[in-house]
N, C-alpha and C positions, 0 to 999 in steps of 0.2 A: 154400381151406378153412381158415378161420380157427380158431385155438385147437385145433390137431390135433395137438400134441406129447404128448399123453397122453389117458387117458380116453376119453369117447364119441367126441372128435374124431379121435383116432388110429384107432379103429376104423372110422368112416365112411372116413377115408382110405384104410385097407387094402381095405375094400369097393369103393370107386371103382377103386382100382388093379386089383382083381381083375376088374371089369367092363370093363376096357380104357381108363380114363380116365388121362390125364396129370395129376398132382395136384401142386399147390404147397402144400407143408406149411408151416403158420405157427405160430410160438409166440413166447415172449419169453425162454426159458431156451436159450442155444445149444447146451448138451449134449444136452438132451432132444429138441430140434428136429432136431438133426443125426442123433441116433440113429434117429428114426422114419423120416427121409428115407433113411437109409442102409438100414434094413431093407427099405422098400419098393423100393428100387432093387435090393437083392439078389434080391428076389422077382420082378424082371423089370419093375418099373414105371419109367415115365418120370417123375421126381420131382426136384423142387428144392426147396430150403428157403428161407423168408424170415423175418427177425426183426423185432419191433417191437411196441410197446405201443399198441394201437388206440384207447386212452382218451386218447391224446395226439394233438393236431392234427398236429404236425410228424412224429412217428414214423408215424402212420397214412398221411400222404401218401407217406412213403418207402416203406412196405409197398405202397400202391397203385400207386406207379410202378413197382415191380418186378412187381407183378401184371400191369399193363398191358404191359409189355415181354415177359412170359411168354405173355400171350393167354389171356384168361379167358372161357369161355362159360358156365360154372356157378360161381356164388357161393354158397358155404355159410357163413353167418354163424353160427358157434358160440361165439364168445367170450361169457361170461356170468358174471362174478364173483358170488359171493354170500357173505354173512355172516349170523350168526344174530342178529337183533334183533326185539324185540316193539315195541309202541306205546310202552313206557316208555323203551326203550333206543336206539330208532332217532332218532338226531339228525338235523337238517336235512341236514347234511354226508354222512351215510350215504345219505340219500334222493337227493342229487346224485350220489354216487359209483355208486349202483345204476343210475341213468338213464344216467349217462355210459358206464359199462361194458357195459350190456346192450342200450341203445337207440342211443346215438350212436356207438358203435364199429361198429355194422352201417350206420348211416346214412352214416358216413364212407366206408365201402367201396362202398355202393350207389352213391353220388353219382359217386364215381370211376370205377366199372367198368360202369355201365349204358350210358353213351353208345356205346362200341364195340359192345356187344350191339345197340344200335339200329341202327347202321350195318349190321350183318351181318344183322339181321332175325330173330335167334333168340338165346335165352338162358334161363337158369334161375336165379332167386334163392330159396334156401332159407334161412329164417331159423329157428334153433333156439329154440323158446320154452320153456315148462314147464307142467306141469299146474297149477302155482300160479296161472297166469294166469286159470282159471276156478274153482279151488278154493283161494283164497288161504291161505297158511300162517301161522299166528299167530306162529310164531317166525322168520319171514322176511318181514316186512311190506312193507318197501321193494323187495325182490326181487320179491316176487309182483306188486307194482303195476308195476314195470319190464317184467316178462314180459307183463302185459296189455297194456301199450303196444307191445310187439313184435307181438303178433297184430294189433292194431288198425293199426299202421302197414303191416304186410304187405298186409292188405286194401285199405287206401288205395292202396299202390303197385300192387297188380295192377290196380285202376281206372284209375290214371294211365298205365299202360303198355299200356292196351288198344289192340289192333291192332298192336302192335309186333313180336309174335312172341316176346315175353318173358313168362314166368309168374313169379308171386311167390307163395310158399306158406310156412306155418309148420309145423314139426314139433315137437310138444310132448311131450317124454318124461315119464314117470311116475317113479317111484323106480326109478332104474337102479343096478345094483351096479357101482361103479368102486373103485379103490383108494382114493380120497379119502372116498367114501361108506362103505365098510367101516371106515376109521379113526374117522370121526366117530361111528358106532354102537358101536364097540368101546371108544373112549375114553369114551363115556358110559354104557356097560352097567352099570357098578357103580352108578353113581349112580340109575340106574332101576330097579335090582335084577334085571337081566337077566343071562343068562349071557354070558360073554366069548369063548367059543370060536365061531367064525363058523358052524360047522355047526349049533350049538344056537341061536345068536343069530339067524341069518336067519329061520327060521320065526317067531320072536317079532316081528320087525320086520314081516313080512308080516301077522301076525295083528292086532298092536296099532298099527302106526303107518301101514301101507299096505294095509289090507285092499282086496282087489279081486276081481272075478269070475273072473279068470284064476288067481287062488290062487298067485301067485309074484312076485318082483320082476323088473324088466326087465333086459335086458342091452344092451350097446353094440351087439350085432349086430341086436337088435331095431329100434333106432333107425336104424342104418347101412341096413337093407332099405327103410325108408321113404324115407330121403333118396335112396338110389340109384334108387327108382322114380320119385320126384318129378322127378329130374334127367334122366330118360330121355325119349326121344321118346313113349314109351307114355303119358306123363302130359300130353299137350299140351292136354287139355280140363279139365284140373284147374286152378283158378287162384283164388287168394284165400283158400283154405281153412286151417283150423287142424287139422291131422291129429294127434289125440291118440293116442299109443303109450304107453298107461298101464295096460293090463290092465282098463280100465274103471272105475279110481278115482274118476274125476270123477262117476260115477253112483252111487257108494256113499253113503248117508246119513251 
């Protein structure tokens, strides 16, 4: 489970442990990664931690080697850094970093961990995308394009793995409440003329930033439930899809 030392990734890891999965928690920060692993072990889970920057070839190789030694049947690629850029501020370097962090980080893990799944004849690859893949965000242009590439490559991978017993799917979150997301909106509330208290700010975010038929923001548990289902034997006939968990926001004009 890449990028599982906090936010959505940590919630997915907790859910998978609750479903009886042994989980390899990944992160770049030793303290945060160890804390999540310790929490899950204390809850009765079989858990280990691995550190490394998946945007770097050598570091990613070290992570994959530890994952291979651990034994991986389900690969959840959650690593996906983003910054706010529009077409005026997104320099070519930012585009390269977005593709490296969101696309190639997953590619590195897939290339390393798929061969043993093929040998066993069973596996699950779940790449975390974004609603930005289908409704590009004007303030995250390179991130939106990179997430669209994640969806595209996942469908390609599913076809490549035909007959192998391995499925490949994307889960694309909408606007999900995490600590980082709350800070982003709280810090920008004054500039927008919005209230700064989260209890008052959240309804404003729903109404003006993320209007959706569900009428609320997403939670980590919403995303974790989708990942857990796709990781299970129940989802064996689901392959190559982009499962949007976004309250229907992509369908809102």
